[in-house]
PLY file of the C-alpha trace (Angstrom):
ply
format ascii 1.0
element vertex 128
property float x
property float y
property float z
element edge 127
property int vertex1
property int vertex2
end_header
-24.17 4.44 21.48
-22.90 4.26 17.91
-19.15 4.38 17.30
-17.86 7.44 15.48
-17.03 6.53 11.91
-14.35 8.33 9.94
-13.79 8.51 6.24
-10.67 6.81 4.93
-8.87 6.31 1.67
-7.08 3.18 0.53
-5.19 1.81 -2.43
-4.05 -1.67 -3.34
-0.32 -2.07 -3.94
0.41 -4.17 -7.02
3.43 -5.92 -8.45
3.61 -5.55 -12.22
6.76 -7.50 -13.09
6.53 -6.76 -16.82
5.02 -3.30 -17.09
4.54 -3.62 -20.85
2.20 -6.61 -20.32
0.14 -5.00 -17.55
-0.30 -8.27 -15.60
-0.27 -7.80 -11.85
-0.75 -9.38 -8.45
-1.96 -7.59 -5.34
0.82 -7.40 -2.75
-0.43 -4.90 -0.20
-2.89 -2.25 0.91
-2.29 1.36 1.99
-4.87 3.04 4.23
-5.07 6.69 5.29
-7.60 8.23 7.69
-7.29 12.02 7.91
-9.31 12.46 11.11
-7.11 10.07 13.09
-3.87 10.77 11.14
-3.63 7.02 10.56
-1.38 5.94 7.71
-0.38 2.30 7.45
0.38 -0.46 4.99
0.06 -4.23 5.12
2.01 -6.19 2.58
2.56 -9.79 1.52
4.53 -10.98 -1.48
3.52 -14.38 -2.82
6.78 -15.17 -4.56
5.37 -18.12 -6.51
2.59 -15.97 -8.01
5.06 -13.23 -8.92
7.38 -15.71 -10.61
4.42 -17.24 -12.47
3.96 -13.85 -14.17
7.68 -13.42 -14.81
10.16 -16.21 -14.01
13.01 -13.69 -13.79
11.17 -11.08 -11.69
13.33 -9.16 -9.22
11.86 -10.63 -6.02
14.43 -8.92 -3.79
13.71 -5.56 -5.47
9.97 -5.95 -4.90
10.61 -6.80 -1.23
12.82 -3.68 -0.88
10.06 -1.55 -2.42
7.52 -2.96 0.05
9.88 -2.23 2.95
10.21 1.34 1.66
6.44 1.77 1.50
6.07 0.51 5.06
8.88 2.85 6.21
7.25 5.88 4.59
3.93 4.98 6.26
5.62 4.68 9.67
7.31 8.06 9.28
10.27 9.06 11.40
13.88 8.78 10.29
13.30 5.60 8.33
10.95 7.48 5.96
13.87 9.37 4.42
13.00 12.71 2.81
9.29 12.09 3.44
9.85 12.02 7.22
8.82 15.66 7.62
5.66 15.31 5.56
2.21 14.87 7.06
0.52 11.45 6.83
-1.73 12.84 4.10
1.22 14.08 2.05
2.96 10.72 2.42
-0.23 8.90 1.32
-0.53 11.14 -1.77
3.13 10.50 -2.65
2.72 6.72 -2.20
-0.43 6.63 -4.33
0.86 8.83 -7.17
0.68 6.92 -10.46
3.98 5.46 -11.61
5.30 3.10 -14.21
7.35 0.73 -12.07
7.28 -2.88 -10.94
5.55 -1.87 -7.68
2.57 0.40 -8.35
-0.42 1.76 -6.42
-3.87 1.05 -7.75
-6.64 3.66 -7.79
-7.61 5.33 -4.52
-10.96 4.29 -3.05
-12.86 5.59 -0.01
-14.96 4.24 2.82
-16.12 4.78 6.40
-14.77 3.04 9.49
-14.71 3.33 13.27
-11.37 1.47 13.40
-8.83 2.22 10.65
-6.44 -0.57 11.69
-9.24 -3.16 11.70
-10.37 -1.89 8.29
-6.82 -2.24 6.96
-6.71 -5.85 8.19
-10.08 -6.57 6.55
-9.06 -5.04 3.22
-5.72 -6.85 3.30
-7.39 -10.22 3.90
-10.00 -9.56 1.20
-7.78 -8.05 -1.49
-4.32 -9.56 -0.99
-4.43 -12.90 0.78
0 1
1 2
2 3
3 4
4 5
5 6
6 7
7 8
8 9
9 10
10 11
11 12
12 13
13 14
14 15
15 16
16 17
17 18
18 19
19 20
20 21
21 22
22 23
23 24
24 25
25 26
26 27
27 28
28 29
29 30
30 31
31 32
32 33
33 34
34 35
35 36
36 37
37 38
38 39
39 40
40 41
41 42
42 43
43 44
44 45
45 46
46 47
47 48
48 49
49 50
50 51
51 52
52 53
53 54
54 55
55 56
56 57
57 58
58 59
59 60
60 61
61 62
62 63
63 64
64 65
65 66
66 67
67 68
68 69
69 70
70 71
71 72
72 73
73 74
74 75
75 76
76 77
77 78
78 79
79 80
80 81
81 82
82 83
83 84
84 85
85 86
86 87
87 88
88 89
89 90
90 91
91 92
92 93
93 94
94 95
95 96
96 97
97 98
98 99
99 100
100 101
101 102
102 103
103 104
104 105
105 106
106 107
107 108
108 109
109 110
110 111
111 112
112 113
113 114
114 115
115 116
116 117
117 118
118 119
119 120
120 121
121 122
122 123
123 124
124 125
125 126
126 127
């Protein structure tokens, strides 16, 4: 029997330490699956790569932003004002374009039987 596959959306999280230059490194992946209400992020900041782009980059600020993204994905009280939003609303808020040091990339789609396994695969392929 074939496993049921669900559509999902994902976006790469990028650090752009000098927005005016547009140089970036991938520091995480967000994944949302509507059918399973799965919203999660995996993040990893390679400090040496970030500092190679900007020797005075705010490493602690980037780490705080990543913690905030993970908190919004998890929901609950730690998500702040987004706590009452659905996983889909939180994904849309997290992937809204912004001009900041930590930015989402474009949203892409796919099919998976296991959203968490797909998130791990994308993280290993696109971030590590």
